[in-house]
Legacy VTK file of the C-alpha trace (Angstrom):
# vtk DataFile Version 3.0
C-alpha trace
ASCII
DATASET POLYDATA
POINTS 285 float
-0.969 30.124 0.993
-3.492 30.734 -1.760
-5.690 27.764 -2.548
-5.207 25.936 -5.830
-8.377 23.855 -5.359
-12.020 24.850 -5.205
-14.787 22.414 -4.301
-18.218 23.708 -5.234
-16.681 27.163 -5.454
-15.084 27.083 -1.997
-11.397 26.704 -1.052
-11.442 23.148 0.299
-9.185 20.121 0.007
-11.538 17.220 0.763
-14.935 15.837 -0.197
-17.381 13.906 1.951
-16.676 10.158 2.148
-20.242 9.556 0.924
-19.435 11.220 -2.405
-20.397 8.776 -5.155
-17.255 9.554 -7.112
-15.207 8.323 -4.155
-17.504 5.394 -3.338
-18.334 4.102 -6.828
-16.331 6.074 -9.387
-19.524 7.821 -10.529
-17.866 10.896 -11.912
-15.972 12.344 -14.853
-12.898 14.516 -15.214
-11.009 16.601 -17.746
-7.346 17.609 -17.822
-6.891 20.929 -19.598
-3.779 22.977 -20.403
-3.928 26.689 -19.617
-1.861 28.923 -21.869
-1.432 32.336 -20.215
-4.575 31.622 -18.156
-6.584 30.658 -21.256
-7.896 27.061 -21.298
-6.992 25.291 -24.533
-9.895 23.544 -26.310
-12.248 24.386 -23.426
-15.436 23.800 -25.439
-14.249 20.367 -26.619
-13.390 19.349 -23.066
-16.756 20.547 -21.777
-18.560 18.666 -24.546
-16.826 15.436 -23.550
-17.488 16.119 -19.872
-21.192 16.543 -20.623
-21.244 13.380 -22.744
-19.587 11.396 -19.976
-21.844 12.855 -17.303
-24.941 11.987 -19.317
-23.757 8.383 -19.663
-23.224 8.131 -15.904
-26.519 9.734 -14.966
-24.981 12.965 -13.704
-27.153 16.020 -14.447
-24.993 18.670 -16.093
-26.769 21.948 -16.838
-25.446 25.032 -18.655
-25.294 26.618 -15.223
-22.819 23.996 -14.048
-20.509 24.684 -16.997
-20.766 28.418 -16.230
-19.902 27.661 -12.602
-16.799 25.738 -13.668
-15.671 28.700 -15.768
-16.293 31.027 -12.843
-14.382 28.709 -10.488
-11.395 28.810 -12.834
-11.425 32.596 -12.875
-11.588 32.620 -9.085
-8.526 30.373 -8.861
-6.605 32.507 -11.331
-7.480 35.626 -9.350
-5.783 34.068 -6.304
-2.457 33.709 -8.136
0.097 36.443 -7.601
1.939 35.445 -10.763
0.219 33.434 -13.467
2.601 30.903 -15.061
2.979 30.696 -18.827
1.380 27.255 -18.722
-0.343 25.206 -16.046
-2.712 22.258 -15.785
-6.374 22.523 -14.842
-8.186 19.405 -13.660
-11.977 19.555 -13.605
-13.918 16.805 -11.818
-17.689 16.416 -11.560
-19.272 13.660 -9.452
-22.878 12.601 -8.907
-22.720 14.062 -5.415
-22.910 12.815 -1.833
-25.547 10.345 -0.764
-26.260 7.361 1.434
-25.126 3.775 1.179
-26.146 1.671 -1.834
-26.125 1.940 -5.602
-29.540 3.583 -5.924
-29.419 7.355 -6.432
-31.748 9.798 -4.789
-32.969 12.418 -7.251
-32.209 15.052 -4.634
-28.454 14.585 -4.929
-26.568 17.581 -6.282
-23.382 17.066 -8.349
-20.110 18.048 -6.739
-17.577 19.960 -8.798
-13.859 20.278 -8.191
-11.373 22.493 -10.033
-7.651 22.290 -9.315
-4.611 24.037 -10.775
-1.273 22.243 -10.998
2.148 23.134 -12.408
2.824 22.256 -16.027
5.252 19.292 -16.139
8.821 19.820 -17.238
10.301 17.555 -19.925
14.046 18.302 -20.016
14.703 15.356 -22.351
12.375 16.946 -24.953
10.362 13.830 -25.823
8.282 15.719 -28.397
11.420 16.412 -30.405
13.599 13.418 -29.585
10.982 10.693 -29.341
10.256 8.160 -26.604
10.518 4.480 -25.753
7.309 2.581 -24.996
6.601 -0.881 -23.642
3.844 -3.334 -24.500
1.767 -3.939 -21.363
0.229 -7.221 -20.269
-2.761 -5.532 -18.592
-5.766 -5.499 -20.913
-8.795 -3.220 -20.941
-12.201 -4.744 -20.290
-14.802 -4.324 -23.012
-17.417 -1.820 -21.858
-19.177 0.022 -24.695
-21.246 2.052 -22.203
-18.084 3.581 -20.749
-15.976 3.669 -23.922
-14.688 7.080 -24.939
-15.439 8.996 -21.732
-13.067 10.003 -18.925
-14.773 8.394 -15.937
-13.134 8.232 -12.542
-12.318 4.514 -12.577
-8.750 4.408 -13.876
-7.700 1.148 -12.184
-6.776 -0.601 -15.427
-4.484 2.294 -16.324
-2.975 2.245 -12.832
-2.249 -1.480 -13.100
-0.775 -1.116 -16.584
1.454 1.765 -15.464
2.712 -0.354 -12.553
4.252 -2.816 -15.011
7.469 -0.812 -15.392
9.628 1.479 -13.284
12.329 2.304 -15.822
12.301 6.101 -16.206
13.596 5.800 -19.770
10.269 4.204 -20.761
7.711 7.005 -21.076
4.519 5.128 -21.950
2.921 1.690 -22.151
0.751 0.367 -24.985
-2.411 -1.462 -23.952
-4.661 -3.949 -25.763
-8.307 -4.668 -25.085
-9.630 -7.987 -23.753
-9.913 -9.351 -27.307
-6.271 -8.562 -28.078
-6.797 -5.476 -30.222
-4.732 -2.300 -29.795
-6.519 0.233 -27.590
-4.373 3.130 -26.339
-1.501 4.112 -24.088
-1.846 4.187 -20.318
-2.250 7.976 -20.490
-2.531 8.636 -24.196
-4.076 7.771 -27.527
-2.216 5.870 -30.210
-1.618 6.543 -33.927
0.632 4.947 -36.505
1.479 5.573 -40.138
1.967 3.129 -42.998
2.541 4.396 -46.561
1.308 7.886 -45.563
-1.939 6.352 -44.279
-2.885 7.160 -40.677
-4.388 4.515 -38.367
-5.862 4.630 -34.864
-8.016 2.287 -32.746
-11.734 2.972 -32.985
-12.352 2.909 -29.193
-15.973 1.807 -29.535
-15.670 -0.760 -26.740
-13.065 0.684 -24.346
-10.543 3.482 -23.961
-10.703 7.274 -23.856
-11.487 9.341 -26.946
-8.941 12.096 -26.392
-9.370 15.735 -27.358
-6.018 15.857 -29.183
-6.935 12.569 -30.889
-10.088 14.298 -32.113
-8.126 17.289 -33.382
-5.542 15.090 -35.123
-8.261 13.269 -37.041
-9.795 16.577 -38.094
-6.423 18.017 -39.132
-5.575 14.864 -41.074
-8.850 15.155 -42.955
-8.171 18.809 -43.775
-4.697 17.898 -45.042
-6.062 15.125 -47.245
-4.350 12.379 -45.250
-6.165 9.049 -45.386
-7.143 7.816 -41.920
-8.647 4.513 -40.812
-10.289 3.645 -37.494
-10.885 0.045 -36.540
-9.859 -3.038 -34.562
-6.157 -3.636 -35.153
-3.807 -6.272 -33.793
-0.343 -5.528 -32.405
1.096 -7.020 -35.593
0.184 -3.749 -37.331
2.956 -2.022 -35.402
5.583 -4.456 -36.681
5.262 -2.970 -40.174
4.452 0.680 -39.440
6.585 3.567 -40.713
5.797 5.920 -37.829
4.182 5.647 -34.416
3.158 8.332 -31.929
1.106 8.834 -28.784
-0.823 11.968 -27.853
-2.860 13.702 -25.187
-3.816 17.222 -24.146
-0.738 17.757 -21.966
2.026 16.253 -24.101
0.655 17.003 -27.558
2.374 14.419 -29.788
5.277 12.260 -28.634
6.820 10.231 -31.497
7.857 6.683 -30.605
11.396 5.600 -31.513
11.503 2.293 -29.642
8.940 -0.383 -28.741
9.991 -2.826 -26.030
8.249 -6.171 -26.451
7.021 -8.394 -23.636
10.004 -10.709 -24.299
12.292 -7.651 -23.943
13.237 -7.558 -27.628
13.183 -4.095 -29.164
11.727 -2.582 -32.313
13.299 0.688 -33.418
11.452 3.376 -35.356
12.282 6.759 -36.826
10.395 10.021 -36.404
8.673 10.553 -39.734
7.251 13.456 -41.743
3.593 12.800 -40.866
4.322 13.005 -37.134
6.223 16.260 -37.624
3.519 17.736 -39.843
0.815 16.988 -37.290
2.950 18.448 -34.500
3.302 21.647 -36.529
-0.431 21.860 -37.166
-1.264 21.414 -33.501
1.203 24.198 -32.694
-0.565 26.481 -35.187
-3.848 25.814 -33.367
-2.208 26.589 -30.028
-2.964 23.105 -28.722
0.660 22.039 -28.542
LINES 1 286
285 0 1 2 3 4 5 6 7 8 9 10 11 12 13 14 15 16 17 18 19 20 21 22 23 24 25 26 27 28 29 30 31 32 33 34 35 36 37 38 39 40 41 42 43 44 45 46 47 48 49 50 51 52 53 54 55 56 57 58 59 60 61 62 63 64 65 66 67 68 69 70 71 72 73 74 75 76 77 78 79 80 81 82 83 84 85 86 87 88 89 90 91 92 93 94 95 96 97 98 99 100 101 102 103 104 105 106 107 108 109 110 111 112 113 114 115 116 117 118 119 120 121 122 123 124 125 126 127 128 129 130 131 132 133 134 135 136 137 138 139 140 141 142 143 144 145 146 147 148 149 150 151 152 153 154 155 156 157 158 159 160 161 162 163 164 165 166 167 168 169 170 171 172 173 174 175 176 177 178 179 180 181 182 183 184 185 186 187 188 189 190 191 192 193 194 195 196 197 198 199 200 201 202 203 204 205 206 207 208 209 210 211 212 213 214 215 216 217 218 219 220 221 222 223 224 225 226 227 228 229 230 231 232 233 234 235 236 237 238 239 240 241 242 243 244 245 246 247 248 249 250 251 252 253 254 255 256 257 258 259 260 261 262 263 264 265 266 267 268 269 270 271 272 273 274 275 276 277 278 279 280 281 282 283 284
C-alpha cells in the first residue's frame, strides 16, 4: 500500500518518543484542503506555521518550507488516482532530544506531512445549517500562544467530550474570563444589523485562515466588522451566527443549545450566504 505519511521526507508512521512535540507539545500544525492536488491558501498556512514556530522557538527556514512542498509532491506522486479533494496535515516539531525542558541548539526540527480523505457531509450543513452547544470548558488565557496552532489541543479535546449527540456539530467555548472565544474546531462570527462581529483572540484561541479571509472579504464588501471581548449575551440578540474553518468553510448556525438545555433558534441570513459565495469564488470553499 502506498504511504500517505512522510516523516522528514521518508515513508514512516512513527516518531521517536523523545520528540519534543510528543513530550511537551512543542510543535505546530496546519490542516489544508487540497483541490485537485492544489493546496488552498498554502502561503497563508505557511505564514501562520512560521509565526507559530517562531513563538515556540522552532527554527523554520525557507528550506524547510520548500521541503514541505516537496514532501507533498512526493505523496501525490504515490497516488494512483488523485481525489477531487483531500486533507493535508502538516506538522513541525522542535525535534528529538533528551529529557528536560532545556533545548540543545543542535536539535533539528521534525516535519510530518499526511494526506487524509476529505470528510463527507451528507446532511449538507453548509446549506442547511447546524446545531451547536455552549460548552462548560473554558480556554486558559495565554497571550504567548494565542492565535497559533500549537500541538496542545487538550482544552479542545475536553470541550468536545461534553456531548455525544451526533445532531450537534460544534461547541462554543468561552475564555477563562467568560468572553466568547471560538468553537472547538472553528472560529465564530455573528451578525447584528448587518454588522459583523468576532472575538479578537488576543489572549487565547486560534486565528483561523478562513477567519482571516472572511475579515478581508467583509472589508472589501464594505461590511462593518468589530473585533473585541464579547460576552455570550451578544448571541441572544444576534441576527445570524456561523462557524468556519479551512475544511468546512462556513457552517451557519440554526440552533444554540444552552447549558440548561433550552434552545435558541436562528435563521440563515443574507450575510452568511454572501460570505459563503465569496469564499467559493476564491476557491477556498
